[in-house]
C-alpha positions in Angstrom: 0.0 0.0 0.0 1.4 3.4 -1.0 1.4 6.1 1.6 0.4 9.5 0.4 1.4 12.8 1.9 -1.4 14.4 3.9 -2.5 17.8 2.8 -1.6 20.7 5.0 -3.2 24.1 5.5 -0.3 25.5 3.4 -1.4 23.3 0.5 -4.9 24.7 0.9 -3.6 28.2 0.9 -1.8 27.7 -2.4 -4.7 26.0 -4.0 -7.3 28.6 -2.8 -5.1 31.7 -3.3 -5.8 33.0 0.1 -3.7 33.9 3.2 -3.0 31.3 5.9 -5.1 33.3 8.3 -8.1 33.4 6.0 -7.8 29.6 5.4 -7.6 29.0 9.1 -10.6 31.1 9.9 -12.6 29.4 7.2 -11.6 25.9 8.3 -12.3 26.6 11.9 -15.7 28.0 11.2 -14.9 31.6 12.3 -14.8 33.1 8.8 -18.4 34.6 8.9 -17.9 36.3 12.3 -14.6 37.7 11.2 -15.7 39.0 7.8 -14.3 36.4 5.4 -16.3 36.6 2.2 -18.9 33.8 1.7 -17.4 32.9 -1.7 -13.9 32.6 -0.1 -15.1 30.4 2.8 -16.9 28.1 0.4 -13.8 27.9 -1.9 -11.5 27.0 1.0 -14.0 24.4 2.4 -14.5 22.8 -1.0 -10.8 22.5 -1.5 -10.4 21.0 2.0 -13.1 18.5 1.3 -11.8 17.5 -2.2 -8.3 17.0 -0.8 -9.5 15.1 2.3 -7.9 17.7 4.7 -7.6 16.6 8.3 -6.2 19.0 10.9 -2.9 17.9 12.4 -3.5 16.6 15.9 0.1 17.3 16.8 -0.3 21.0 15.8 -3.5 21.2 17.8 -1.8 19.7 20.9 1.1 22.3 20.6 -1.4 25.1 20.2 -3.5 24.0 23.2 -0.4 23.2 25.2 -2.1 20.0 26.4 -1.2 16.5 25.6 -3.8 14.7 27.7 -1.1 12.2 28.7 -0.8 10.9 32.2 2.6 9.9 33.6 3.2 7.6 36.5 6.5 7.3 38.2 7.4 4.2 40.3 10.6 3.6 42.3 11.1 0.1 40.7 9.1 -1.8 38.1 10.4 -5.2 39.4 8.4 -4.8 42.6 5.3 -7.1 42.2 3.0 -4.4 43.7 4.0 -1.8 41.1 3.9 -4.3 38.2 0.4 -5.4 39.0 -0.8 -1.8 39.4 0.6 -0.8 36.0 -1.8 -3.1 34.1 
């Protein structure tokens, strides 16, 4: 199976002929409230749909500064009590 490169917001910007900020507003559903033209919003969304755009989860985690990961530190993993707890 051939792996294809996922489309980025920069690719959408190039295809739609808009700025990165405009594309971001349209993709996040904030274009109408921040005065992005209806035609531009529709063009960006159509390109995103045609190209199967999916926002990067890694970029979103960096933006939100949250990873939703829980860490657990134990003094020794060979101790039976800690080993059982980790399952």
